[in-house]
Each structure stands twice: as C-alpha cells, then as structure tokens.
C-alpha positions in Angstrom: -21.1 -35.4 7.6 -22.8 -32.8 9.8 -24.6 -34.3 12.8 -25.9 -31.6 15.0 -28.8 -29.3 14.0 -26.6 -26.3 14.0 -23.9 -27.8 11.8 -26.6 -29.0 9.3 -28.0 -25.5 9.2 -24.5 -24.1 8.7 -24.0 -26.4 5.7 -27.2 -25.1 4.2 -26.2 -21.5 4.7 -22.7 -22.1 3.3 -24.2 -23.7 0.1 -26.5 -20.7 -0.5 -23.8 -18.2 0.2 -21.3 -20.1 -2.1 -23.9 -19.9 -4.9 -24.3 -16.1 -4.4 -20.6 -15.5 -4.2 -20.0 -17.6 -7.3 -22.5 -15.5 -9.3 -20.9 -12.2 -8.0 -17.4 -13.4 -8.9 -18.6 -14.5 -12.4 -20.3 -11.1 -12.9 -17.1 -9.2 -11.9 -15.0 -11.4 -14.2 -17.3 -10.6 -17.1 -16.7 -6.9 -16.5 -12.9 -7.4 -16.4 -13.1 -9.5 -19.6 -14.9 -6.7 -21.4 -12.1 -4.3 -20.5 -9.4 -6.8 -21.7 -11.3 -7.3 -24.9 -11.5 -3.6 -25.5 -7.8 -3.3 -24.8 -7.0 -6.1 -27.2 -9.1 -4.5 -30.0 -7.1 -1.3 -29.5 -10.1 1.0 -28.8 -8.9 3.2 -26.0 -12.2 5.0 -25.5 -14.1 1.7 -25.2 -11.5 0.3 -22.9 -11.7 3.3 -20.6 -15.5 3.2 -20.6 -15.4 -0.5 -19.8 -13.0 0.2 -17.0 -15.2 2.9 -15.5 -18.0 0.3 -15.5 -15.9 -2.4 -14.0 -14.4 -0.3 -11.1 -17.6 0.0 -9.1 -18.4 -3.7 -9.6 -14.9 -4.7 -8.4 -15.3 -2.5 -5.3 -18.8 -3.8 -4.7 -17.2 -7.3 -4.7 -14.8 -6.1 -2.0 -17.5 -4.8 0.2 -19.4 -8.1 -0.2 -16.4 -10.1 0.7 -15.9 -11.7 -2.6 -12.4 -10.2 -3.2 -9.8 -8.8 -1.0 -9.4 -5.0 -1.4 -5.8 -5.2 -2.4 -6.7 -7.7 -5.1 -9.3 -5.4 -6.5 -7.0 -2.4 -6.3 -4.3 -4.4 -8.1 -6.6 -5.4 -10.9 -7.8 -1.9 -11.4 -4.3 -0.5 -11.4 -3.0 -3.0 -13.9 -5.9 -2.5 -16.3 -5.7 1.3 -16.1 -1.9 1.1 -16.7 -2.5 -1.0 -19.8 -5.1 1.5 -21.1 -2.8 4.4 -20.4 0.0 2.6 -22.3 -2.2 2.3 -25.4 -1.3 5.9 -26.2 
C-alpha cells in the first residue's frame, strides 16, 4: 500500500485517470461496433458513414493516449478495406 503523501496522491490520480480512459475506450469501441454492424448488415453507405464518424474518435483517442497511433491506423485501415470489399 502507498505510504507517502505523494504516492497516495498518485494512487488517487491514477484511479480518476483510469476511469476517464475507460470511458473513452468504451466510447471508441461503440463507434467501431457501429461500423462493424453496418458492414454485417451489408449497407455500404451506412458503413462508410459510420466509419467517417469513427475515424475522428479513434484519432482523438490517440491524442489522449488511450490508443497507440499504429493501432488506430490499423483499425481504420482494416475497416475501410472491409467496406471497400463490399462492392
């Protein structure tokens, strides 16, 4: 357990930051899930619209430190490839 004042404060800061990051990650996953559901339904227009909405959210997660930039780029690339393959 944390003993010094500084380490106790760090524990409190980490807890609050973890909650914020968890909410951000959940929000981004929701956007990604909407894209995948649109792809599964076969609606290319809805899927591309959902991807356009998801891209800035993913990149915002990168700037906030929730995701690594290569992870976000990989997810966007794979989703766009799946939409493109829908024909």
